[in-house]
N, C-alpha and C positions, 0 to 999 in steps of 0.2 A: 438035092436042094442045097443052096448056099449055106444056110444055117446049120444043116446036118453035117455038111463037110467041115465047117468051122469047128463044130463040137467035137467031131472025131479027131481032128488034127490038134486042137488046143486043149481038150479036156474041160473047156469052159461051157457051162450050161447056158443055152440061149432061150430067152422068153420073147416071143413075138407078139406085138399088138397089131391087129389088122383093122383097117377102116378106111374111110375116105381121107385123102390127103389133107383137105382143109380142117377136118375135125382132129386129126392127129397133130397137125401143126398147132392148132389152138390149145390142145391139151399140153403140148410141150411148152408153149408160152405161159400157160397157167401154172405149170409146175416149176418153171424157171430153173434155177441152178439146182433145185431139189429133185429134178427129174431123174428117174432111174435109167433113162434111155442112154445108150451109147452110140447107136447108129440110127439114121433116118433114111429110108428108101422111099423115093417117090417118082412119079412120072411128070410132076408139075413143078416148074421153077418158081411160080409166085409164092408158094409156101416156103421154099428155100430162101428166097429173098426176104420174106418176113422174118424167118428165124435168124438170118444173117443180120438184119437190121436190129433185132432184139439182143444181139450178142450171144446167141445160144449155140453157135457153131464154132468149131475149132479148126485150125489150119490143117489141110491135108498135106501129107509129106510130098515134097517137090518131086520125088521119083515117081510117085503115084500120079501126080498131075501130068507128068511128062508122057504118060501112056497115050494120051489123046491130044490133038492139036489144041493149043492154048485158047483159040477163039471159042471153044466149047466149055471152058472152065470158068468158074467164078473169077471175076477180076481180083478179088481179095484172097483167092486160094482156099476157100472153105467148102467148096463142093466141086464135083466133077461128074461127067457122064460116064457110065460104065457099060461095057458091051453086054454084060449079063443082066443088068438091071438098068432101068432108065437113068436114075440119078442117085448119087450117094453122098452122104455127108456124115461127119462125126460130130456128135453133140458134145459141147464143152461142159 
């Protein structure tokens, strides 16, 4: 699993929230800048667009965005599709 590999490599403990994408996105919006979330994984772009519009996502490094064709990335560079998961974004 991605989180387990990350924990082994970084030594950082990961806490995962599971649920439906709209509910998780709504929770992030409600928490705002106080959210403990660092990463948001989803299969659905509407929730990413909502989080982007609310200013809750941060820019993804350009070298990461370059992994896939730009037509699949967010126009503002705050999310990108990943081959291991459907979509990834870093929470600001």
